[in-house]
C-alpha atoms as one frame of an Amber mdcrd trajectory, in Angstrom:
protein
 123.723 101.567  49.401 120.098 102.414  49.256 119.353 106.016  47.927 115.607
 105.780  48.385 113.736 107.264  51.293 111.887 104.939  53.476 107.998 105.305
  54.062 108.663 106.513  57.465 110.913 109.353  56.181 108.347 110.309  53.583
 105.675 110.419  56.210 108.029 112.662  58.146 108.272 114.962  55.282 104.686
 114.906  54.821 104.162 116.095  58.302 106.549 119.003  57.825 104.546 119.860
  54.651 101.207 119.731  56.566 102.552 122.066  59.239 104.005 124.440  56.423
 100.684 124.529  54.608  98.906 125.065  58.028 100.876 128.022  58.830 101.436
 129.585  55.292  98.440 128.315  53.466 100.851 127.670  50.444 101.343 124.353
  48.974 104.481 125.780  47.366 105.795 126.467  50.699 104.806 123.121  51.932
 106.966 121.458  49.102 109.893 123.679  50.078 109.702 122.672  53.710 109.239
 118.994  52.966 112.468 119.165  50.816 114.160 121.043  53.514 113.167 118.604
  55.971 114.822 115.761  54.000 118.001 117.754  53.467 118.296 118.833  57.033
 117.048 115.777  58.919 118.216 112.989  56.626 121.107 114.504  54.889 119.814
 113.771  51.473 118.539 115.757  48.513 115.280 113.970  47.856 113.969 113.440
  44.355 111.185 115.547  43.114 108.751 112.537  43.129 109.443 111.960  46.919
 108.722 115.510  47.672 105.671 115.555  45.624 104.452 112.217  47.224 105.099
 113.872  50.812 102.820 116.927  49.717 100.196 114.534  48.312  99.981 112.782
  51.711  99.975 116.049  53.385  96.955 117.266  51.210  95.228 114.076  52.177
  95.966 114.703  55.850  94.670 118.316  55.372  91.421 117.165  53.698  90.863
 114.744  56.681  91.477 117.255  59.075  89.281 119.971  57.496  86.484 117.395
  57.303  87.000 116.480  60.992  86.811 120.311  62.044  83.850 120.932  59.818
  81.883 117.922  61.411  82.730 119.418  64.996  81.605 122.970  63.951  78.397
 121.660  62.443  77.708 118.959  65.137  77.427 116.353  62.733  78.238 112.831
  63.993  81.375 111.218  63.228
C-alpha cells in the first residue's frame, strides 16, 4: 500500500491553500486548509512535508497571479 500523496492530490491541496490565502491573507490558515483538504477529501493525514509543499506551490501560484494582475492594472504587455 502506497502511503504517499500523488502529485494531483498535492496540487489539489495547493489549490485549497491558494483559496484560503486569497480569502484570509494568512499562510497559516492556508496550511491548515491544505491539511484539512487532504483529511476530508483523501481520508489521510498528510505528512508535514506534503502540506508545506502544497503551501509552497500555492505561494508560487499567488506570486504569478499578483504579477498577472499588476500587469493588467498598469497596462504592461504580457
